[in-house]
Steps between C-alpha positions, in 0.01 A plus 500: 500500500493540124454851365173555312470784250144632495408700187200733494426669164310823561306721262246744645406292804470777758178353643652159570881505504541583871295191595700287255837612636382454857396142424861430399650671802269295723640167376613251763799425274714810537806439279386675186572804287204690360550641152222744411511581130317822425394473137461871431210562740328837470318483834631484859612138485874571514459757778301251708771236454770748601325552834596147605840518674580131512861445384397191306309718252653622176304709251588461132369763257440465128284660234170329440562177307243259639486243777725245326777758457462601865530140617801447275668808642456355848631159399818654358578666833386217726761354735295226663521127448120498485283758326139597563260725312215705640283733292444848640137439598524144634580384854679212674411321818779535762636145466515484120877531454569266788281224359627531145861489624428172679330365188797582276756366747311174534461462123833583329364423151225760528588834344163672542306468825154648488208532737130519447340840544191664647308769318448843655311799362627852443439585868711204612206294624476128426269401214477155654669308220831316494684386187537128567721400208692177455828509689664173389606366161504847348583405141552733202157390375338605829683832503392566144132416551419594859794694652476355852787725610281808484658843485861577607385622844450134590856389423842465660771376263859387498692788346715253307203395283512837327842414361340206322214691339651843429544633148678799353319827447671680215478879518642700213790711615499350849666205670306176489311411816310189603124473527307252713138606470423586137464876488314478167215319670270720707262217591573133566867581544503299824345192334765515229780512758354213703481296179866561417593387850274193491658390173840482675404176669255317723417626848634852435173652624305396807262664742408494867136455600444818700373833369786730598439780250213747495423588139315827450225480239426812301233389254457844349860506390483144377185549296638805328783281374307205352612578146855579610521175695379299203757675283765419764390138497551482124848649533589252773382210282710633211807492722439158656457360150862588426637269771207266580305460174338166579384616842363823357311328219349244735389730782450848354122465484487355850680808631273732300188326629593525868618858455169603344312328782705700751404817316135398531546480879652847506212637295251346743670683789452821301137405431582526129262231380552540126879469530471203736266324259726573204812371679349175630348420161839557333668282763262211436529542124882495504537224760178305538664246733500764771161359601649154551821620667342744746122454476405653836690826459389544141137430594519748789621775267220431256251496786633829634455662159141375484417612854655843465299545180167413664512583870493841670850624573453496878382139499783384274755675724371307802510167313854570379618594850355180643656292223844654562475422871414138430780460245750670729401277792549185290838626378619571853411145608692353205807710575495406869485134405793542264695690765464212740622241246766699313830616648604699193637206312454468126 
């Protein structure tokens, strides 16, 4: 069995980290090392991690530098042939590592294997939605515009790919070290890394049809960072322009449009109507083709904004809950059909 290095960056996750670690220890694939990188937590996160006595666990400590620096610290100490990331508040289903290992072994050209993911709330309960992104023909253009890979918690990678995309981090007065995630980017750092990998050749990134990751949605935290995320998007575009100028010029507004639409969805969850309206109007203004490319989803967001503006809160909540159940049911059917016809090939 190949060794998998699992990296969990942790910063003040005392409410969730025990569940996250347990979801790794419960994997059906047992040959892994678990590198928990404590990024200067000021709560009980590190103490909670230390209570696990599994010999496969190693805790790495550093001063607070951000999630990219924490992931990079883990990558530098990883010993596995495969490498997996899991954020400190997300969860894995028990067979995640096993299924990704089979996917990578069957497809030697694939460097990044990713799964779809289900959304859970802060309490760990299902929201009823699954991210059903495209899993084949994941081109640089698709990464740039729609990021089908999702967040790092969905991925298992060949460790060797990091040798192809690393770059030197020059620190004055210190020895040079390599970076993998860009530590200067505090948002969209994962999209930028997936793009660098996708540009290394065709079929470097591919997914499997099942939702094997549980992604915890914290809309309050997200909404508070709208301006920071937009600033991070601009910084990411500035960087991608240095090595993929044509791609950046062609698709920058597409990325901005879909990002703003996503922010509108977050604002709706917060019942922040004015922000939702502002974000969806900006999305349509920047990338008007969003109506043609994804008319149903865009129309549903506009409809939700209208309904939440006019209906009593209790009635809207019931309509939203029913809509989520219907969407979730349809998604489950689609995934089951894919599961029956797809054996984790590309």
